[in-house]
C-alpha positions as CSV (number, residue, x, y, z in Angstrom):
1,M,-27.7,-11.6,14.8
2,T,-30.5,-13.4,16.8
3,H,-30.1,-17.4,17.6
4,P,-32.8,-19.2,16.2
5,G,-36.1,-18.9,18.1
6,Q,-35.0,-15.5,20.1
7,S,-36.0,-12.4,19.6
8,P,-34.0,-9.0,19.3
9,A,-35.3,-8.0,22.8
10,S,-33.9,-11.4,24.3
11,T,-30.9,-11.0,22.6
12,R,-28.1,-9.2,24.9
13,I,-24.9,-8.0,22.8
14,V,-22.0,-6.6,24.4
15,V,-20.6,-3.6,22.1
16,A,-16.8,-3.0,22.0
17,M,-17.3,0.7,22.3
18,S,-14.0,3.0,22.0
19,G,-15.3,5.9,21.9
20,G,-14.9,6.9,18.3
21,V,-17.4,7.1,15.3
22,D,-17.3,3.3,14.4
23,S,-18.5,2.0,17.5
24,S,-20.6,4.2,18.7
25,V,-22.6,3.6,15.5
26,V,-22.9,-0.4,16.4
27,A,-24.2,0.5,20.2
28,G,-26.7,3.4,18.2
29,K,-27.8,0.5,15.3
30,L,-28.2,-2.2,18.0
31,A,-30.8,-0.2,20.5
32,A,-32.5,1.3,17.4
33,E,-33.0,-2.7,16.6
34,G,-34.2,-3.8,20.0
35,Y,-31.5,-5.7,20.8
36,Q,-30.0,-5.5,24.4
37,A,-27.1,-3.5,23.7
38,V,-24.2,-3.4,26.7
39,G,-21.5,-1.0,26.2
40,M,-17.8,-2.0,27.3
41,T,-15.1,0.0,27.0
42,M,-11.2,-0.9,27.7
43,Q,-9.2,1.1,29.6
44,L,-5.5,0.1,27.7
45,Y,-3.4,3.1,28.9
46,D,-2.7,6.1,30.6
47,H,-0.9,9.4,29.4
48,G,-0.6,10.8,32.3
49,A,-0.8,14.4,31.9
50,S,-1.9,14.5,28.7
51,A,-5.4,12.8,29.7
52,D,-5.6,16.2,31.5
53,A,-5.0,18.0,28.6
54,C,-7.4,16.1,26.1
55,D,-10.1,18.6,24.7
56,P,-13.5,17.3,25.5
57,A,-14.1,18.1,21.7
58,P,-11.8,17.1,19.9
59,T,-11.0,18.7,16.6
60,A,-10.5,17.9,12.8
61,K,-6.7,18.0,13.4
62,S,-6.7,15.8,16.2
63,K,-5.1,12.1,14.8
64,T,-5.6,10.5,18.2
65,C,-6.6,10.8,21.8
66,C,-5.8,9.8,25.2
67,A,-7.8,7.2,26.6
68,G,-9.7,9.3,29.2
69,Q,-11.1,11.2,26.5
70,D,-12.3,8.2,24.7
71,I,-13.7,6.7,27.7
72,Y,-15.7,9.8,28.6
73,D,-17.0,10.3,24.9
74,A,-18.0,6.8,25.1
75,R,-19.7,7.1,28.0
76,R,-21.7,9.9,26.9
77,V,-22.5,8.0,23.8
78,A,-24.2,5.3,25.8
79,D,-26.0,7.6,28.2
80,R,-27.9,9.0,25.1
81,L,-28.5,5.4,23.4
82,G,-29.7,4.8,27.4
83,I,-27.8,1.9,27.3
84,P,-25.7,0.5,30.7
85,H,-21.7,1.3,30.7
86,Y,-18.7,-0.5,31.8
87,V,-15.3,0.2,31.7
88,V,-12.6,-3.1,32.2
89,D,-9.4,-2.2,33.1
90,Y,-6.8,-4.3,30.8
91,E,-3.7,-1.6,31.1
92,A,-1.6,-3.9,32.9
93,R,-2.6,-7.2,30.2
94,F,-2.2,-4.1,27.0
95,E,1.3,-3.6,28.2
96,R,2.5,-7.4,28.5
97,D,0.5,-8.5,25.6
98,V,1.3,-5.5,23.2
99,I,3.0,-3.0,24.1
100,A,6.0,-5.6,25.4
101,K,5.7,-7.5,22.7
102,F,5.8,-4.7,20.3
103,A,9.0,-3.3,21.6
104,D,10.8,-6.8,21.6
105,S,9.6,-7.4,17.9
106,Y,11.8,-4.2,17.2
107,V,14.9,-6.0,19.1
108,R,14.5,-8.7,17.1
109,G,14.8,-6.6,13.7
110,E,11.1,-7.3,13.1
111,T,8.2,-4.5,11.8
112,P,5.4,-5.7,14.1
113,I,1.3,-4.7,13.9
114,P,0.3,-3.8,17.7
115,C,-3.1,-4.0,16.1
116,V,-3.4,-8.1,15.5
117,L,-1.8,-8.1,19.1
118,C,-4.2,-6.2,20.9
119,N,-7.2,-7.8,18.9
120,Q,-5.5,-11.0,19.6
121,T,-5.1,-10.5,22.9
122,V,-7.3,-8.1,24.9
123,K,-9.8,-7.7,22.8
124,F,-11.1,-10.7,21.4
125,R,-9.6,-13.0,24.1
126,D,-10.1,-10.8,27.3
127,L,-13.0,-9.1,26.5
128,V,-15.0,-12.0,24.9
129,K,-14.8,-13.3,28.0
130,A,-15.9,-10.4,29.8
131,A,-18.9,-10.3,27.4
132,K,-19.7,-13.8,28.0
133,D,-19.5,-13.2,31.7
134,L,-22.1,-10.4,31.9
135,G,-24.3,-13.4,29.7
136,A,-24.2,-11.5,26.5
137,D,-25.0,-14.0,23.4
138,A,-22.7,-12.1,21.3
139,L,-19.9,-9.4,21.2
140,A,-20.1,-6.9,18.5
141,T,-17.3,-4.4,17.3
142,G,-17.1,-1.4,14.6
143,H,-14.6,-3.4,12.5
144,Y,-15.2,-3.2,8.6
145,V,-15.7,-6.7,7.7
146,R,-18.5,-9.2,7.2
147,R,-19.4,-12.6,8.8
148,I,-21.2,-14.6,7.0
149,D,-22.8,-18.0,8.3
150,G,-21.3,-20.5,5.6
151,P,-21.8,-24.9,4.8
152,H,-19.3,-25.3,7.6
153,G,-20.0,-22.6,9.8
154,P,-19.4,-18.8,10.3
155,E,-17.0,-17.1,7.6
156,L,-14.5,-14.0,7.7
157,H,-15.1,-12.1,4.6
158,R,-13.4,-8.8,3.8
159,G,-15.4,-5.5,4.3
160,A,-18.0,-4.6,1.4
161,D,-16.1,-1.2,1.3
162,H,-12.7,-2.2,0.6
163,D,-11.2,0.9,0.9
164,R,-12.2,0.6,4.6
165,D,-11.8,-3.4,4.7
166,Q,-10.1,-4.1,7.8
167,S,-10.1,-7.9,7.3
168,Y,-5.8,-8.2,7.4
169,F,-6.1,-7.3,11.3
170,L,-8.4,-9.7,12.1
171,F,-6.8,-12.7,10.7
172,A,-5.6,-14.0,14.2
173,T,-9.2,-14.8,14.9
174,T,-10.3,-18.3,16.1
175,K,-13.3,-19.9,14.8
176,D,-14.6,-20.2,18.2
177,Q,-13.7,-16.7,18.6
178,L,-15.8,-15.9,15.1
179,A,-18.9,-17.8,16.4
180,Y,-19.7,-15.3,18.7
181,L,-18.7,-12.0,17.2
182,R,-20.7,-9.9,15.3
183,F,-19.6,-6.7,12.8
184,P,-22.8,-4.8,12.3
185,L,-20.6,-2.4,10.0
186,G,-19.4,-4.6,7.1
187,E,-21.9,-3.7,4.4
188,L,-21.6,0.0,5.0
189,S,-19.0,3.0,4.2
190,K,-17.5,5.4,5.8
191,P,-20.1,7.9,4.9
192,Q,-22.6,5.5,5.6
193,T,-21.8,5.3,9.1
194,R,-21.5,8.9,9.4
195,A,-25.0,9.3,8.8
196,L,-26.3,7.2,11.1
197,A,-24.9,8.5,13.9
198,R,-26.1,11.8,12.8
199,L,-29.3,9.9,12.6
200,Y,-29.3,8.3,16.0
201,D,-27.8,11.7,16.9
202,I,-24.3,10.8,18.3
203,A,-22.2,13.5,19.8
204,V,-19.2,11.9,18.3
205,A,-20.5,11.7,14.3
206,D,-18.1,14.0,13.1
207,K,-15.2,12.9,15.3
208,P,-11.7,12.0,13.0
209,D,-10.3,9.0,12.8
210,S,-7.4,7.9,14.9
211,Q,-4.6,7.8,12.7
212,D,-1.7,6.7,15.0
213,I,-0.6,3.5,16.9
214,C,-3.2,4.7,20.2
215,F,-0.3,4.5,22.7
216,V,1.9,6.2,20.4
217,P,-0.3,9.6,20.2
218,D,2.6,11.9,19.0
219,G,3.8,8.8,16.1
220,D,7.1,8.5,17.6
221,Y,7.1,4.7,18.1
222,A,10.9,5.0,18.3
223,A,10.8,6.8,21.6
224,I,8.3,4.7,22.8
225,V,11.0,1.3,21.8
226,R,14.0,2.8,22.8
227,K,12.8,3.6,26.3
228,L,11.6,0.1,27.3
229,R,13.9,-1.8,24.6
230,P,17.2,0.6,25.4
231,E,19.4,-1.7,23.1
232,A,17.0,-0.9,19.7
233,G,18.5,2.4,20.1
234,E,22.2,1.4,19.8
235,G,24.4,2.3,16.7
236,G,26.0,0.5,14.5
237,D,27.1,0.0,10.9
238,I,25.0,0.2,7.7
239,V,26.4,-2.4,5.2
240,H,25.8,-3.1,1.7
241,V,24.9,-6.6,0.2
242,D,28.3,-6.6,-0.9
243,G,29.7,-6.2,2.3
244,R,31.0,-2.5,2.2
245,V,30.6,-0.7,4.9
246,L,28.8,2.3,4.3
247,G,28.2,4.7,7.3
248,R,26.4,4.0,11.0
249,H,22.6,4.1,12.1
250,D,21.5,5.3,15.6
251,G,19.4,2.1,16.3
252,I,17.9,-0.5,14.5
253,V,14.4,0.7,15.7
254,N,14.8,3.2,12.7
255,Y,14.9,0.8,10.1
256,T,12.7,-2.0,8.5
257,V,12.7,-4.1,5.3
258,G,11.9,-2.4,2.4
259,Q,12.9,1.0,3.9
260,R,14.0,3.5,0.9
261,K,13.9,7.0,2.5
262,G,15.7,7.9,5.7
263,L,18.8,5.7,5.1
264,G,21.3,8.2,5.8
265,V,23.9,7.2,3.2
266,G,23.8,8.1,-0.1
267,G,25.8,9.1,-3.9
268,F,24.7,5.7,-5.6
269,A,23.3,5.7,-8.9
270,E,20.4,3.2,-7.9
271,P,18.0,3.9,-4.9
272,L,19.0,1.6,-1.8
273,Y,16.9,-0.2,0.2
274,V,16.7,-2.1,3.4
275,V,17.3,-5.4,2.4
276,R,17.4,-6.9,6.2
277,V,18.3,-5.8,10.1
278,E,20.4,-7.8,11.8
279,P,19.9,-7.4,15.6
280,D,23.0,-9.5,17.1
281,T,25.7,-7.7,15.1
282,R,23.2,-4.4,14.7
283,R,24.0,-3.9,11.3
284,V,21.6,-2.6,8.8
285,V,21.9,-4.0,5.6
286,V,21.2,-2.6,2.1
287,G,21.0,-2.7,-1.3
288,G,19.3,-2.5,-4.4
289,K,15.7,-3.4,-5.6
290,A,16.1,-6.9,-6.7
291,D,17.9,-7.5,-3.6
292,I,14.5,-7.1,-1.7
293,L,12.9,-9.3,-3.9
294,R,11.5,-12.5,-2.3
295,D,9.5,-15.4,-3.7
296,G,9.2,-17.8,-0.9
297,F,8.9,-17.0,3.0
298,T,7.7,-19.0,6.2
299,L,5.6,-18.3,8.6
300,H,4.9,-18.9,12.5
301,G,1.7,-18.1,14.6
302,V,-0.7,-19.5,11.7
303,N,-4.3,-19.4,12.2
304,W,-6.6,-21.5,9.7
305,L,-10.1,-20.4,9.0
306,G,-10.8,-22.6,6.2
307,E,-12.1,-26.5,6.3
308,G,-10.2,-28.3,8.3
309,D,-8.1,-27.9,11.1
310,A,-5.0,-26.7,9.0
311,V,-3.5,-25.7,6.3
312,P,-3.4,-28.3,3.9
313,S,0.4,-30.0,3.3
314,D,-0.1,-30.2,0.0
315,G,-0.4,-26.9,-0.6
316,I,-3.4,-24.3,-1.7
317,N,-3.5,-21.8,-4.4
318,V,-4.6,-18.9,-2.4
319,M,-4.0,-14.5,-2.7
320,V,-2.2,-13.0,0.3
321,K,-1.5,-9.7,1.5
322,L,1.9,-8.9,3.3
323,R,0.7,-5.2,4.3
324,N,-2.5,-3.4,5.1
325,T,-2.3,-1.6,2.0
326,H,-0.9,-4.3,0.1
327,V,-2.6,-5.5,-3.4
328,P,-3.7,-9.2,-2.9
329,V,-1.3,-11.3,-5.0
330,A,-1.5,-15.0,-6.1
331,A,0.7,-17.6,-4.0
332,T,0.4,-21.3,-2.7
333,V,0.8,-22.1,0.9
334,F,1.7,-24.9,2.1
335,G,1.0,-26.2,5.7
336,D,3.6,-28.0,8.0
337,G,2.2,-31.3,9.0
338,A,4.1,-31.8,12.2
339,D,3.2,-27.9,13.4
340,K,-0.6,-26.7,12.3
341,T,0.9,-23.4,13.3
342,A,3.9,-23.4,10.9
343,A,3.6,-22.8,7.0
344,R,5.8,-22.2,3.4
345,V,4.4,-19.2,1.2
346,V,5.4,-20.0,-2.8
347,L,4.3,-16.5,-4.5
348,A,3.8,-16.9,-8.2
349,Q,5.8,-13.7,-8.8
350,P,8.6,-12.3,-6.7
351,E,7.5,-9.5,-4.1
352,A,9.6,-6.5,-2.6
353,A,9.9,-5.8,1.1
354,V,8.5,-9.0,2.7
355,S,8.9,-7.7,6.2
356,P,10.0,-10.5,9.3
357,G,7.0,-9.3,12.1
358,Q,4.4,-8.3,9.2
359,A,1.6,-10.6,8.5
360,C,0.8,-12.7,5.6
361,V,-3.0,-12.9,5.2
362,F,-4.6,-15.4,3.0
363,Y,-7.8,-14.9,0.8
364,D,-10.0,-17.2,-1.3
365,G,-12.0,-14.2,-3.2
366,T,-13.5,-12.1,-0.2
367,R,-13.2,-14.9,2.4
368,V,-10.3,-14.8,4.8
369,L,-8.5,-18.2,5.2
370,G,-6.5,-17.1,8.1
371,G,-2.9,-15.7,8.1
372,G,0.4,-15.8,10.0
373,W,3.8,-14.3,11.0
374,I,6.3,-13.6,8.6
375,T,9.3,-15.4,10.1
376,R,12.8,-13.7,10.5
377,D,15.0,-16.8,8.8
378,A,16.7,-18.4,6.5
379,N,13.4,-19.4,4.3
380,S,12.1,-15.8,4.4
381,E,14.9,-12.9,5.0
382,F,17.6,-14.9,2.7
383,R,15.8,-16.1,0.4
384,P,17.5,-15.2,-3.0
385,H,14.8,-14.4,-5.3
386,N,15.6,-16.0,-8.3
387,L,14.5,-19.3,-7.1
388,R,11.4,-19.7,-8.5
389,G,8.0,-21.9,-7.5
390,Q,9.2,-25.5,-7.0
391,D,12.5,-25.1,-6.4
392,V,11.2,-23.0,-3.6
393,V,9.3,-25.9,-1.9
394,A,12.0,-28.8,-3.0
395,R,14.9,-26.8,-1.1
396,S,12.7,-25.6,1.9
397,A,11.5,-29.6,2.0
398,A,15.4,-31.1,1.8
399,A,16.4,-28.3,4.5
400,E,13.3,-30.2,6.7
């Protein structure tokens, strides 16, 4: 992790300490290896009274806890390791760049990923700046990904333990940020990380992993969205793709493309799925399995980590993930020569539940080549599933 000619003792590394076991082990590992480790914790939100109600020793049943508890945990780990610890107040930025955009995305009929927004903004934009202001040589995090020096510079790769791999959430990391970042847990499994926590005598060694969105500790994201954007909770029609009105819903915030359960309609021979969400008319359109298949869609906000400065306009064959839990599938990605942040994706085989607002991440083996946000437009949401291969490309090109 050192620069050429630089020893660990002369290398200052800021550790993004969340109060959990992963980032705590990163701090312990760097300190044990002789680096000048400095802990830095972001205060991102405040649950008010719930902060006072946090149990200082979370139980195994806990899914997540409040910001106050996490800051307390990070501080006592830093004290145990004998390293400096700072708290940076990014609450206003987090509300603006993550929570507000999360709510706005639902209003647009999309399904957002707040963890990507957090990494893209307050963590790898603002925290990197704060680390540099402290004169740090690098910023280290507890993500299970690998940074490998390739022939053209640092590359982002999947974590060695693919069950813990978090590369999908880091697709928006820029090349400049990647040069500054370090991921000490990339070669480890979670059991190995917890074993190191016990070795370093870290108090949070058995702290449970967070499973919910950090600012939605009770899991009721719809309540957050309705509070911030009441229009997302307004009722509307549930409509079949053939035009029949099947029932009513109590807000588009409760529906996402590909959803099968909780639709509130029944009596059909085949299961129904959400095909699209229409925010302007507040309609939720449903249909059969064939109706949610897509083999072509467009992306915006594309970040490219491969060679060159953009996705090749003549296309590149890759594997793509359409959701974090999605098994990578073959596809060809075509860059937009006029706009480096736009691209078209042609899947080798139709896939279900291509959801606007989710990320499509490109892989070459274990290497992350970048990714982008699935667009809610005619080339994505309404793409007939029977268009194949070059037909998708030809029709997309003709539309331009």
